[in-house]
Rosetta silent file (secondary structure, phi, psi, omega in degrees, C-alpha in Angstrom):
SEQUENCE: MTFQITTRPGGHTFPCEPDETVLQAAMRADLMIPYGCRNGACGSCKGKVIEGSVDYGAYQASALTDDDKRKGYALFCCARPQDDLVIEAREVRRAGDIAIKRLPCRIESIDKPAPDVAIVRLKLPTNERLQYLPGQYIDFMLKDGHRRSFSIATPPHADALLELHIRHTPGGVFTDPLFTSYRGREILRLEGPLGSFYLREVSDKPVIFLAGGTGFAPIKAIVEHMLFHRIPREIVLYWGARAKRDLYLAGLPGAWQTQHANFTFIPVLSEPAPDDAWPGRTGLVHHAVLTDFPDLSGHQVYACGAPAMIDAARRDFTTLRGLAPDDFYADSFTYAAETEPR
SCORE:     score description
SCORE:     0.000 S_00000001
   1 L     0.000  131.831  178.424  -33.309  -20.893  -12.921 S_00000001
   2 L   -89.709  130.411  177.998  -30.944  -18.217  -11.637 S_00000001
   3 E   -99.980  156.536  176.564  -30.294  -18.177   -7.908 S_00000001
   4 E  -107.953  133.129  179.152  -29.329  -15.171   -5.795 S_00000001
   5 E  -117.218  129.948  178.305  -26.394  -15.373   -3.400 S_00000001
   6 E  -116.203  133.042 -179.416  -25.907  -12.851   -0.596 S_00000001
   7 E   -98.664  145.979  170.507  -22.633  -12.562    1.297 S_00000001
   8 E  -129.489  140.026    8.229  -22.160  -11.741    4.943 S_00000001
   9 L   -86.583    2.264 -174.361  -20.736   -9.644    6.435 S_00000001
  10 L   -65.223  -33.099  179.431  -20.168   -7.855    3.104 S_00000001
  11 L    77.907   16.104  178.216  -23.851   -7.647    2.206 S_00000001
  12 L   -88.092  145.780  177.167  -23.282   -8.093   -1.541 S_00000001
  13 E  -122.185  136.247 -179.684  -25.789   -9.975   -3.699 S_00000001
  14 E  -146.236  153.993 -179.007  -24.953  -11.626   -7.026 S_00000001
  15 E   -83.502  154.238  177.274  -26.638  -14.097   -9.398 S_00000001
  16 E  -139.272  124.228  178.340  -25.546  -17.699   -9.859 S_00000001
  17 L   -78.625  157.228 -176.393  -26.582  -19.915  -12.727 S_00000001
  18 L   -58.602  -29.327 -178.120  -27.419  -23.596  -12.035 S_00000001
  19 L   -92.491    7.581 -179.273  -24.255  -24.815  -13.749 S_00000001
  20 L  -102.932  148.194  167.553  -21.977  -22.396  -11.841 S_00000001
  21 L   -81.513  164.531  177.841  -20.185  -22.865   -8.563 S_00000001
  22 H   -59.033  -41.894 -179.807  -20.496  -20.197   -5.923 S_00000001
  23 H   -64.586  -44.261  178.943  -16.895  -19.158   -6.567 S_00000001
  24 H   -59.387  -43.564 -179.460  -17.385  -18.886  -10.339 S_00000001
  25 H   -66.960  -38.571  178.301  -20.464  -16.725   -9.862 S_00000001
  26 H   -63.561  -43.963 -179.876  -18.712  -14.516   -7.318 S_00000001
  27 H   -67.005  -36.324  177.509  -15.752  -13.947   -9.652 S_00000001
  28 H   -64.423  -30.462  177.781  -18.108  -13.215  -12.562 S_00000001
  29 L   -87.660    7.088  179.904  -19.707  -10.556  -10.333 S_00000001
  30 L    64.280   36.553  171.705  -16.241   -9.160   -9.544 S_00000001
  31 L  -114.880  122.116 -179.211  -16.346  -10.298   -5.924 S_00000001
  32 L   -99.642  125.106  171.412  -13.200  -12.051   -4.755 S_00000001
  33 L  -120.161  154.713 -174.598  -13.397  -14.597   -1.978 S_00000001
  34 L   -57.301  139.280  175.122  -10.421  -16.675   -0.847 S_00000001
  35 L  -153.727  165.465  177.943   -9.629  -19.686   -3.022 S_00000001
  36 L  -135.872  -85.463 -170.689   -6.726  -21.929   -3.871 S_00000001
  37 L   -79.458  -26.985 -175.982   -6.990  -25.080   -5.960 S_00000001
  38 L    68.241   14.719  178.078  -10.519  -24.565   -7.390 S_00000001
  39 L  -138.528   28.317  172.344  -11.170  -28.315   -7.337 S_00000001
  40 L    74.964   25.211 -174.837  -12.106  -29.126   -3.745 S_00000001
  41 L  -110.446  -29.657 -169.429   -8.672  -30.158   -2.541 S_00000001
  42 L  -102.557  -24.718  179.477   -7.166  -27.364   -0.473 S_00000001
  43 L    83.997    1.529 -177.142  -10.011  -25.941    1.633 S_00000001
  44 L   -63.305  -28.795 -174.869   -9.042  -22.302    1.093 S_00000001
  45 L   -95.161   11.588 -176.894  -12.551  -21.395   -0.107 S_00000001
  46 E   -62.508  131.541  177.852  -14.395  -23.030    2.796 S_00000001
  47 E  -150.696  173.772 -173.235  -17.265  -20.905    4.070 S_00000001
  48 E  -100.377  135.860  172.773  -20.570  -21.227    5.865 S_00000001
  49 E   -93.328  108.409 -175.997  -23.982  -21.591    4.229 S_00000001
  50 E   -83.376  -40.963  177.866  -26.272  -19.603    6.538 S_00000001
  51 E  -136.898  144.285  178.891  -29.466  -19.965    4.496 S_00000001
  52 L    95.542 -179.289 -177.648  -30.305  -22.245    1.583 S_00000001
  53 L  -136.016  157.132 -176.749  -28.824  -25.514    0.364 S_00000001
  54 E  -133.440  155.757  162.342  -26.074  -26.567   -2.003 S_00000001
  55 E   -87.794  118.244 -171.830  -24.902  -29.501   -4.054 S_00000001
  56 L   -69.210  -19.938  179.188  -21.465  -30.004   -2.514 S_00000001
  57 L    73.653 -167.356  179.886  -19.962  -31.280   -5.759 S_00000001
  58 L   -90.269  126.764 -178.305  -16.787  -33.342   -5.989 S_00000001
  59 L  -152.151  167.246  177.299  -14.276  -32.636   -3.233 S_00000001
  60 L   -94.252  136.004 -175.327  -11.658  -34.349   -1.101 S_00000001
  61 L   -60.089  -27.679  179.337  -12.753  -35.415    2.351 S_00000001
  62 L   -68.236  -23.510 -179.235   -9.641  -33.927    3.890 S_00000001
  63 L   -89.656  -26.138  179.685  -10.766  -30.464    2.736 S_00000001
  64 L  -143.879  104.229 -177.723  -14.404  -30.795    3.878 S_00000001
  65 L   -84.068  166.316  175.392  -15.205  -33.285    6.614 S_00000001
  66 H   -60.388  -35.970  177.788  -18.634  -34.642    7.512 S_00000001
  67 H   -65.210  -38.974  175.324  -18.422  -32.590   10.703 S_00000001
  68 H   -57.734  -45.059 -177.469  -17.785  -29.456    8.595 S_00000001
  69 H   -65.670  -40.052  177.743  -20.939  -30.196    6.588 S_00000001
  70 H   -62.274  -29.548  179.428  -23.025  -30.736    9.728 S_00000001
  71 L   -85.158   -0.609  174.910  -21.866  -27.313   10.898 S_00000001
  72 L    98.880   10.089 -176.484  -23.044  -25.756    7.619 S_00000001
  73 E   -89.802  153.785  176.200  -19.741  -25.413    5.777 S_00000001
  74 E  -146.089  162.149  173.223  -19.142  -25.936    2.063 S_00000001
  75 E   -97.204  112.782 -171.728  -16.303  -25.499   -0.405 S_00000001
  76 L   -70.672  -14.326  178.761  -17.394  -22.619   -2.623 S_00000001
  77 L   -75.657  -18.110 -179.236  -15.112  -23.694   -5.486 S_00000001
  78 L  -129.633   -8.057  178.824  -17.247  -26.806   -6.096 S_00000001
  79 L   -79.694  135.502  176.873  -20.574  -26.131   -4.332 S_00000001
  80 E  -117.832  135.179 -177.920  -23.548  -25.236   -6.535 S_00000001
  81 E   -68.639  146.053  172.852  -26.689  -23.608   -5.092 S_00000001
  82 L  -107.266   -9.324  171.720  -29.979  -25.488   -5.102 S_00000001
  83 L  -161.250 -173.938  178.672  -31.905  -22.364   -4.085 S_00000001
  84 L   -60.956  143.626 -175.409  -31.116  -18.809   -3.011 S_00000001
  85 E  -122.977  149.213  161.225  -28.213  -18.649   -0.582 S_00000001
  86 E  -119.994  122.268 -175.961  -26.902  -16.500    2.213 S_00000001
  87 E  -122.331  153.723  174.483  -23.246  -17.344    2.799 S_00000001
  88 E  -104.885  113.243 -176.900  -20.597  -16.248    5.249 S_00000001
  89 L  -149.968  139.365  175.793  -17.389  -15.525    3.350 S_00000001
  90 L   -78.999  126.935  179.507  -14.499  -13.139    3.720 S_00000001
  91 L   -92.202  133.485 -178.523  -14.243  -10.875    0.688 S_00000001
  92 L   -98.657  114.003 -177.734  -10.761  -10.105   -0.610 S_00000001
  93 L  -125.415   -8.165 -178.607  -10.536   -6.552   -1.912 S_00000001
  94 L  -128.588  154.297 -178.546   -6.981   -5.480   -1.123 S_00000001
  95 H   -59.205  -36.332 -178.564   -3.598   -6.917   -2.010 S_00000001
  96 H   -68.403  -14.185  178.512   -2.769   -7.371    1.667 S_00000001
  97 H   -79.675  -16.168 -172.151   -5.780   -9.647    2.096 S_00000001
  98 L   -94.578  131.044  179.703   -4.370  -12.288   -0.254 S_00000001
  99 L   -67.954  133.425  175.873   -2.064  -14.977    1.073 S_00000001
 100 L   -85.487  128.972 -176.311    1.392  -14.996   -0.547 S_00000001
 101 E  -115.307  156.325  166.769    2.351  -18.493   -1.692 S_00000001
 102 E  -115.048  121.646 -172.261    5.510  -20.271   -2.774 S_00000001
 103 E  -137.451  148.476  167.222    4.730  -22.754   -5.519 S_00000001
 104 E   -77.537  156.126  176.614    6.490  -24.811   -8.161 S_00000001
 105 E  -149.131  159.424  178.930    5.494  -24.103  -11.740 S_00000001
 106 E  -122.088  135.069  175.546    6.285  -25.478  -15.174 S_00000001
 107 E   -70.491  115.264 -177.912    6.918  -23.461  -18.310 S_00000001
 108 E   -85.895  -36.273  179.259    4.118  -24.574  -20.608 S_00000001
 109 E  -158.877  155.087  174.795    5.095  -22.491  -23.645 S_00000001
 110 E  -133.195  115.342  175.608    7.467  -19.765  -24.830 S_00000001
 111 E  -114.744  148.302 -178.115    6.424  -17.540  -27.742 S_00000001
 112 E  -124.773   89.936  179.726    8.501  -14.686  -29.149 S_00000001
 113 E   -72.373  -14.058  173.894    6.323  -11.997  -30.757 S_00000001
 114 E  -143.239  157.319 -176.425    9.437   -9.802  -31.075 S_00000001
 115 L   -56.443  -30.369 -176.777   13.135  -10.766  -31.167 S_00000001
 116 L  -114.434   17.471  178.621   13.709   -9.531  -27.627 S_00000001
 117 E  -128.602  130.075  175.339   10.308  -10.280  -26.039 S_00000001
 118 E  -116.227  134.979  170.202    9.085  -13.670  -24.828 S_00000001
 119 E  -100.232  112.387 -174.510    5.543  -14.489  -23.799 S_00000001
 120 E  -109.022  130.110  177.910    5.930  -17.230  -21.199 S_00000001
 121 E  -113.226  131.349 -175.063    2.973  -19.264  -19.952 S_00000001
 122 E  -112.456  140.973  174.574    3.246  -21.093  -16.644 S_00000001
 123 E  -112.713  130.799  177.552    1.274  -24.043  -15.347 S_00000001
 124 L   -90.316  167.314  175.819    0.844  -24.560  -11.609 S_00000001
 125 L   -56.133  154.592 -172.410    0.368  -27.941   -9.904 S_00000001
 126 L   -54.140  -39.927 -175.304   -3.037  -29.533  -10.496 S_00000001
 127 L   -96.387   21.233 -178.660   -4.387  -28.741   -7.030 S_00000001
 128 L  -128.632  145.529  168.348   -3.092  -25.182   -6.840 S_00000001
 129 L  -136.176  150.613  177.106   -4.207  -21.786   -8.058 S_00000001
 130 L  -102.218  113.266  176.383   -2.602  -18.414   -7.427 S_00000001
 131 L   -83.348  132.330 -176.915   -5.115  -15.883   -6.199 S_00000001
 132 L  -157.721  165.400  173.474   -4.132  -12.344   -7.180 S_00000001
 133 L   -97.240  142.186 -179.478   -5.408   -8.932   -8.191 S_00000001
 134 L   -60.137  127.743 -177.485   -4.939   -7.902  -11.836 S_00000001
 135 L   113.594  -18.109 -178.790   -1.720   -5.900  -12.087 S_00000001
 136 L   -77.105  173.368 -177.267    0.283   -7.760   -9.437 S_00000001
 137 E  -131.221  170.901  174.891    3.514   -9.661  -10.081 S_00000001
 138 E  -121.346  159.055  170.061    5.378  -12.797   -9.062 S_00000001
 139 E  -107.210  132.700  164.129    8.992  -13.478   -8.119 S_00000001
 140 E   -85.177  131.304  176.709   10.960  -16.358   -9.554 S_00000001
 141 E  -100.699  106.542 -173.880   13.247  -17.753   -6.850 S_00000001
 142 L   -83.470  162.199 -174.537   16.383  -18.871   -8.650 S_00000001
 143 L   -65.663  -25.782 -179.193   18.752  -21.578   -7.464 S_00000001
 144 L   -85.135    7.004  179.191   21.548  -19.100   -6.748 S_00000001
 145 L    93.306  -11.672  177.615   19.337  -17.244   -4.270 S_00000001
 146 L   -76.177  162.054  175.395   18.491  -14.378   -6.603 S_00000001
 147 E  -122.641  148.187  172.437   14.953  -13.301   -7.438 S_00000001
 148 E  -133.538  130.647 -171.012   13.516  -12.041  -10.685 S_00000001
 149 E  -110.253  136.715  179.872   10.129  -10.340  -10.749 S_00000001
 150 E  -143.405  140.109 -178.452    7.629  -10.263  -13.607 S_00000001
 151 E   -74.032  146.962  176.730    4.099   -8.949  -13.872 S_00000001
 152 E   -83.917  124.879 -176.879    1.199  -11.305  -14.475 S_00000001
 153 L   -95.399   -5.456  178.943   -0.429  -10.503  -17.825 S_00000001
 154 L   -98.878  140.546  175.686   -3.504  -12.709  -17.380 S_00000001
 155 L   -74.359  159.240 -175.115   -6.600  -11.508  -15.481 S_00000001
 156 H   -60.065  -28.848 -177.284   -7.748  -13.589  -12.495 S_00000001
 157 H   -74.691  -10.522 -178.418  -10.769  -15.036  -14.305 S_00000001
 158 H  -126.016   51.574 -168.505   -8.477  -16.663  -16.907 S_00000001
 159 L   -99.096   18.537  178.695   -5.749  -18.035  -14.654 S_00000001
 160 L   -59.047  -38.520  170.665   -5.446  -21.630  -15.912 S_00000001
 161 L  -125.216  136.152  177.256   -2.046  -20.564  -17.277 S_00000001
 162 E   -90.219  125.894 -177.163   -0.162  -17.543  -15.933 S_00000001
 163 E  -103.698  133.609  176.742    1.216  -15.377  -18.730 S_00000001
 164 E  -123.908  145.948  174.560    4.342  -13.238  -18.379 S_00000001
 165 E  -112.150  115.322 -169.787    5.878  -10.804  -20.901 S_00000001
 166 E  -123.853  125.171  177.653    9.663  -10.872  -20.530 S_00000001
 167 E   -93.538  139.387 -179.491   12.207   -8.708  -22.331 S_00000001
 168 L   -77.866  126.994  170.312   15.680  -10.085  -22.993 S_00000001
 169 L  -114.029  112.083 -179.297   18.540   -8.254  -21.356 S_00000001
 170 L   -53.836  130.816 -176.993   21.891   -9.589  -22.634 S_00000001
 171 L    90.425   -5.609 -179.328   23.830  -10.920  -19.676 S_00000001
 172 L   -66.874  135.020 -174.418   20.705  -11.320  -17.567 S_00000001
 173 L   -69.347  -20.350  175.451   20.982  -14.250  -15.179 S_00000001
 174 L  -106.439  -44.297 -173.356   17.430  -15.332  -15.967 S_00000001
 175 H   -74.108  -26.785  175.923   16.626  -13.955  -19.407 S_00000001
 176 H   -58.599  -54.849  177.685   19.819  -15.224  -21.066 S_00000001
 177 H   -65.624  -32.970  178.152   18.919  -18.899  -20.535 S_00000001
 178 H   -58.136  -41.686 -175.522   15.254  -18.151  -21.198 S_00000001
 179 H   -89.145  -14.889 -175.187   16.102  -16.817  -24.675 S_00000001
 180 H  -112.096  -34.843 -172.749   18.948  -19.190  -25.503 S_00000001
 181 L  -124.563  -23.213 -178.987   18.385  -22.609  -23.947 S_00000001
 182 L   -69.123  138.181  178.042   14.867  -22.895  -22.503 S_00000001
 183 L  -126.103    3.746 -173.810   12.470  -24.869  -24.707 S_00000001
 184 L   102.927  158.704 -177.779    9.550  -25.325  -22.314 S_00000001
 185 L    78.581   -1.223  177.697    8.803  -27.891  -19.559 S_00000001
 186 L   -66.698  143.840  178.935   11.416  -26.307  -17.263 S_00000001
 187 E  -100.411  127.357  178.344   10.441  -26.367  -13.580 S_00000001
 188 E  -126.710  172.552  176.849   10.764  -23.120  -11.638 S_00000001
 189 E  -125.916  133.683 -177.032    9.668  -21.883   -8.232 S_00000001
 190 E  -123.997  161.282  172.224    7.648  -18.715   -7.740 S_00000001
 191 E  -131.668  135.562  178.939    6.393  -16.539   -4.918 S_00000001
 192 E   173.735  178.695    1.922    3.384  -14.316   -5.162 S_00000001
 193 E   -83.710  157.671 -178.056    1.270  -12.410   -5.602 S_00000001
 194 E  -132.433  158.040  172.406    3.256   -9.284   -4.843 S_00000001
 195 L    99.454  157.492 -179.486    2.876   -5.558   -5.393 S_00000001
 196 L  -113.792   17.380  177.914    0.320   -2.783   -4.942 S_00000001
 197 L   -91.866   96.627  179.686   -0.224   -2.032   -8.636 S_00000001
 198 L  -156.375  161.252 -174.861   -3.854   -2.999   -9.143 S_00000001
 199 L   -68.560  131.350  173.016   -7.125   -1.322  -10.082 S_00000001
 200 L   -88.796  100.738 -169.864   -8.844    0.741   -7.403 S_00000001
 201 L   -85.043   -4.938  177.910  -12.404   -0.289   -8.146 S_00000001
 202 L   -74.703  -14.666 -178.449  -14.106    1.968   -5.615 S_00000001
 203 L   -93.353  150.773  172.308  -13.593    4.883   -8.013 S_00000001
 204 L  -112.911   15.781 -179.075  -15.670    5.679  -11.090 S_00000001
 205 L   -69.506  148.755  171.993  -13.110    8.117  -12.528 S_00000001
 206 L   -58.849  149.317 -174.272  -11.953    7.686  -16.143 S_00000001
 207 E  -116.111  132.309  170.343   -8.706    5.699  -16.355 S_00000001
 208 E  -111.794  123.349  175.291   -5.581    6.481  -18.362 S_00000001
 209 E  -102.586  135.235 -179.379   -3.106    3.623  -18.718 S_00000001
 210 E  -124.364  110.655 -177.055    0.476    4.447  -19.611 S_00000001
 211 E  -116.867  137.810  172.807    2.612    1.493  -20.711 S_00000001
 212 E  -118.325  118.057  178.488    6.245    1.439  -21.758 S_00000001
 213 H    58.809 -127.582  179.729    7.456   -1.690  -23.571 S_00000001
 214 H   -75.805    2.762  167.597    6.646   -4.834  -21.585 S_00000001
 215 H   -62.552   -8.439  173.698    4.966   -2.587  -19.030 S_00000001
 216 H   -64.926  -25.561 -172.041    1.963   -3.522  -21.155 S_00000001
 217 H   -57.523  -58.804 -178.544    1.775   -6.863  -19.283 S_00000001
 218 H   -67.944  -29.943  177.447    0.087   -5.833  -16.002 S_00000001
 219 H   -67.126  -37.246  174.164   -2.008   -3.248  -17.822 S_00000001
 220 H   -55.837  -46.502 -179.465   -3.249   -6.005  -20.125 S_00000001
 221 H   -61.032  -42.510 -178.079   -4.419   -7.942  -17.057 S_00000001
 222 H   -68.321  -45.522 -178.540   -6.224   -4.910  -15.624 S_00000001
 223 H   -63.537  -44.672  179.277   -7.893   -3.923  -18.902 S_00000001
 224 H   -63.306  -34.275  174.604   -9.066   -7.471  -19.621 S_00000001
 225 H   -63.300  -45.908 -178.724  -10.453   -7.631  -16.087 S_00000001
 226 H   -64.499  -42.656 -178.941  -12.362   -4.369  -16.611 S_00000001
 227 H   -69.522  -39.000  179.676  -13.751   -5.414  -19.989 S_00000001
 228 H   -62.435  -40.490 -178.129  -14.731   -8.891  -18.769 S_00000001
 229 L   -91.055    5.732  176.387  -16.665   -7.423  -15.849 S_00000001
 230 L    54.790   42.278  174.704  -18.111   -4.636  -18.022 S_00000001
 231 L   -69.770  120.930 -167.067  -16.815   -1.895  -15.757 S_00000001
 232 L   -81.339    6.315 -177.752  -18.216    1.175  -17.539 S_00000001
 233 L   -65.243  146.228  174.823  -15.372    3.615  -16.818 S_00000001
 234 L   -68.982  135.690 -175.341  -13.761    5.335  -19.791 S_00000001
 235 E  -127.707  127.616  172.417  -10.386    3.751  -20.568 S_00000001
 236 E  -125.692  125.082  177.992   -7.551    5.197  -22.658 S_00000001
 237 E  -109.120  121.266  170.306   -4.377    3.172  -23.159 S_00000001
 238 E  -104.885  119.448  179.962   -1.171    4.861  -24.319 S_00000001
 239 E  -116.362  113.284 -178.274    1.472    2.277  -25.207 S_00000001
 240 E   -99.652  138.720  177.944    4.918    3.691  -25.857 S_00000001
 241 E  -150.380  168.916 -179.200    7.703    1.832  -27.642 S_00000001
 242 L   -74.916  -56.101 -178.259   10.818    2.612  -29.641 S_00000001
 243 L  -130.081  173.483 -173.472    9.813    1.131  -33.028 S_00000001
 244 H   -59.990  -37.443 -177.104    6.798   -0.624  -34.466 S_00000001
 245 H   -66.023  -20.900 -179.193    8.121   -4.118  -33.762 S_00000001
 246 H   -77.735  -13.479  170.254    8.292   -3.265  -30.059 S_00000001
 247 L   -84.080   72.669 -162.479    4.492   -2.999  -29.947 S_00000001
 248 L   -71.151  -15.392  176.027    4.600   -6.757  -29.815 S_00000001
 249 L  -132.878   39.839 -174.219    0.837   -7.326  -29.273 S_00000001
 250 L   -60.306  -27.551  179.742   -0.602   -4.193  -30.883 S_00000001
 251 H   -65.375  -26.162 -177.767   -3.414   -6.178  -32.472 S_00000001
 252 H   -69.346  -57.398  176.194   -4.861   -7.032  -29.065 S_00000001
 253 H   -63.947  -26.073  173.592   -5.656   -3.499  -27.803 S_00000001
 254 H   -61.870  -39.622  176.974   -6.643   -2.693  -31.370 S_00000001
 255 H   -68.912  -39.578  176.858   -9.310   -5.412  -31.087 S_00000001
 256 H   -57.086  -42.327 -178.166  -10.425   -4.119  -27.685 S_00000001
 257 H   -63.010  -37.467  179.008  -10.988   -0.703  -29.259 S_00000001
 258 H   -69.065  -34.577 -171.691  -13.161   -2.229  -31.987 S_00000001
 259 H   -93.125  -16.981 -173.481  -15.222   -4.261  -29.558 S_00000001
 260 L  -132.400  120.221 -174.995  -15.679   -1.828  -26.655 S_00000001
 261 L   -68.185  -22.743 -177.612  -16.974    1.717  -26.993 S_00000001
 262 L   -92.137    8.453 -177.698  -15.404    2.840  -23.697 S_00000001
 263 E  -118.962  133.491  177.530  -11.868    1.813  -24.705 S_00000001
 264 E  -128.653  135.853 -179.277   -9.362    3.842  -26.765 S_00000001
 265 E  -117.183  126.931  179.519   -5.889    2.720  -27.820 S_00000001
 266 E  -129.118  100.746  175.566   -3.139    5.204  -28.725 S_00000001
 267 E   -80.888  145.546 -177.689    0.262    3.714  -29.652 S_00000001
 268 E  -136.237  127.532  177.964    3.253    6.070  -29.568 S_00000001
 269 E  -109.324  134.855 -179.998    6.709    5.432  -31.070 S_00000001
 270 L   -87.887  -32.937 -178.919    9.768    7.343  -29.923 S_00000001
 271 L  -140.536   66.702 -178.534   12.130    6.253  -32.737 S_00000001
 272 L   -60.935  139.535  177.936   10.153    4.649  -35.590 S_00000001
 273 L   -73.776  152.293 -179.967   12.308    2.878  -38.159 S_00000001
 274 H   -54.432  -38.741 -178.687   12.204    4.168  -41.735 S_00000001
 275 H   -81.803    1.428  173.274   10.550    0.974  -42.947 S_00000001
 276 H   -69.506  -28.839 -175.264    7.867    1.259  -40.245 S_00000001
 277 L    47.160   51.032 -170.283    6.080    3.862  -42.402 S_00000001
 278 L   -76.942  120.244  179.909    4.523    4.922  -39.129 S_00000001
 279 L   -94.951   -2.714 -171.267    1.415    7.119  -39.524 S_00000001
 280 L   -95.977 -158.506 -175.367    0.713    7.469  -35.825 S_00000001
 281 E   -73.166  147.804  177.871    1.924    9.454  -32.825 S_00000001
 282 E  -132.601  164.583  179.289    5.627    9.917  -32.133 S_00000001
 283 L   107.088 -162.919  178.051    7.730   11.204  -29.261 S_00000001
 284 L   -76.279  137.973 -172.107    7.623   10.430  -25.549 S_00000001
 285 H   -65.382  -35.064 -178.442    4.510    8.536  -24.587 S_00000001
 286 H   -74.665  -20.942  174.229    3.637   10.704  -21.601 S_00000001
 287 H   -67.539  -31.684  176.750    3.880   13.808  -23.801 S_00000001
 288 H   -62.960  -38.361  176.869    1.032   12.385  -25.866 S_00000001
 289 H   -65.406  -43.335  178.705   -1.100   12.359  -22.716 S_00000001
 290 H   -59.595  -38.493  179.053   -0.133   15.952  -21.955 S_00000001
 291 H   -66.395  -40.403 -173.019   -1.191   16.948  -25.480 S_00000001
 292 H   -83.923  -23.320 -173.209   -4.538   15.177  -25.286 S_00000001
 293 L  -127.452   97.360  176.247   -5.538   16.079  -21.723 S_00000001
 294 L   -69.500  -17.876 -178.224   -5.241   19.703  -20.583 S_00000001
 295 L  -141.069  118.157  178.698   -6.862   18.730  -17.269 S_00000001
 296 L  -109.244   12.892 -173.223   -6.318   15.422  -15.455 S_00000001
 297 L   -65.023  -20.373 -179.693   -7.903   16.444  -12.168 S_00000001
 298 L  -106.027   18.547 -175.109  -10.823   14.066  -12.669 S_00000001
 299 L  -117.627  166.111  163.400   -8.821   11.043  -13.792 S_00000001
 300 E  -115.073  144.645  178.673   -6.821    8.141  -12.444 S_00000001
 301 E  -123.436  132.307  174.245   -3.525    7.167  -14.095 S_00000001
 302 E  -119.781  117.151 -173.929   -1.893    3.738  -13.985 S_00000001
 303 E  -122.189  136.873  179.697    1.651    3.746  -15.361 S_00000001
 304 E  -143.401  127.375 -179.315    4.032    0.856  -15.853 S_00000001
 305 E   161.485 -152.463 -176.680    7.475    0.883  -17.463 S_00000001
 306 L   -67.714  149.621 -178.753   10.964    2.290  -17.041 S_00000001
 307 H   -55.813  -38.572 -178.943   11.677    4.508  -14.015 S_00000001
 308 H   -61.726  -41.160  177.963   12.430    7.565  -16.192 S_00000001
 309 H   -65.478  -44.602 -179.667    9.003    7.361  -17.822 S_00000001
 310 H   -60.646  -48.249 -176.517    7.275    6.848  -14.474 S_00000001
 311 H   -64.395  -42.526  179.897    9.073    9.761  -12.820 S_00000001
 312 H   -66.115  -41.916 -179.955    8.440   12.163  -15.707 S_00000001
 313 H   -65.498  -43.720  179.381    4.775   11.225  -15.941 S_00000001
 314 H   -60.112  -46.475 -178.757    4.221   11.586  -12.209 S_00000001
 315 H   -63.002  -50.782 -172.695    5.898   14.995  -12.161 S_00000001
 316 H   -74.171  -36.323 -178.944    4.216   16.434  -15.252 S_00000001
 317 H   -68.144  -37.379 -178.364    0.743   15.034  -14.698 S_00000001
 318 H   -80.671  -39.351 -175.471    0.536   16.346  -11.141 S_00000001
 319 H   -86.860  -31.269 -175.672    2.265   19.711  -11.607 S_00000001
 320 H  -101.895  -22.569 -174.012    1.112   20.605  -15.129 S_00000001
 321 L  -125.193    6.647  171.784   -2.275   18.915  -15.448 S_00000001
 322 L    75.690   16.159  177.495   -3.711   18.889  -11.935 S_00000001
 323 L   -67.022  130.848  176.157   -3.734   15.122  -11.375 S_00000001
 324 L   -64.115  131.052 -179.315   -4.175   14.365   -7.689 S_00000001
 325 H   -52.852  -34.589 -179.405   -1.003   12.644   -6.427 S_00000001
 326 H   -73.242   -8.469  178.775   -3.145    9.916   -4.855 S_00000001
 327 H  -101.186   12.444  175.690   -4.630    9.132   -8.277 S_00000001
 328 E  -110.160  117.030 -179.366   -1.273    8.189   -9.821 S_00000001
 329 E  -118.587  137.093 -172.211   -0.421    4.491   -9.473 S_00000001
 330 E  -143.134  148.910  169.015    2.817    3.075  -10.833 S_00000001
 331 E  -126.763  108.421 -174.738    4.862   -0.068  -11.232 S_00000001
 332 E   -95.979  122.100 -179.536    8.417    0.907  -12.057 S_00000001
 333 L   -79.807   87.834 -179.739   10.554   -1.724  -13.823 S_00000001
 334 L   -83.042  171.298 -174.648   13.802   -1.228  -11.941 S_00000001
 335 E  -116.605  138.414  178.632   17.013   -3.111  -12.669 S_00000001
 336 L   -83.045  169.545 -175.141   18.889   -5.543  -10.470 S_00000001
 337 L   -61.569  -30.346 -178.383   22.625   -5.505   -9.936 S_00000001
 338 L   -85.328   16.848  178.954   23.134   -8.305  -12.441 S_00000001
 339 L    71.616   13.379 -178.664   21.539   -6.146  -15.178 S_00000001
 340 L   -96.036  127.503 -177.022   18.363   -8.230  -15.120 S_00000001
 341 E   -78.230  161.341  176.413   15.071   -6.256  -15.132 S_00000001
 342 L   -75.325    0.000    0.000   12.114   -6.809  -12.905 S_00000001
């Protein structure tokens, strides 16, 4: 039997299956409420059950006391409804609503789909989760006091491991050891989530994503979030790279295009190698958008990559194609003094 859960003061209603927790059902309905560990240990998801009853599930007494339960509180990460519910919970819809944490993490795996690109997966402590909006990034806090920032490539619903796409910059204070000496199991410290590059879900405008190189990472998180939640907006992804090998996960958006009628993938190479035998689009990636869209006034654009690409796209899309300046969202991969990219 499917139960209905209504939130206050938000007034949203969403279904919850008998084997789901309130938090799982809320996230499946694309409603974010505060959470942390997801296993009843931290208390971040504590909220009030105004109407209905729940199975409290397994939790730690320090996170939910008997007095809390008498007052009607439950931990939504482990509570399952026993009938229809009305709950009091704060809904998180903006980046500023989410608490920024400092956490240790362990490198679980390092894969290299291209010679200069590493896909790094991070595991957080057992009782911790990082709540974030798809598209945001984290900072690594290095022992010498420096920070290095990388976008999260995993959507929030699949956050058991946090995935980062990191390009090697020779001489980089973080990427040099990552590519030469790290083998996994290294312990690092992160801070996040950070940044204002995330999907504005109040709009129903078609979305154009513009990725340059590893700028694909946060866009991957946003697109997977949209597809998982079946957001029906039209989506076109332009991924620009120098040569074919730099499209290091081209099969993934290719699969999205096959599986979802509202998604289109257009790869663009600026300098294809002779042995690429490239049959597709060439040139600057934002020029491909200009060619395909004579009018962008009804669209939103999310762009992530090098500053030159971001600046050119912002200028040309707004001045030549009528894109509203407020509908251009960007995450520019700037460079630190030590030559290490964000």
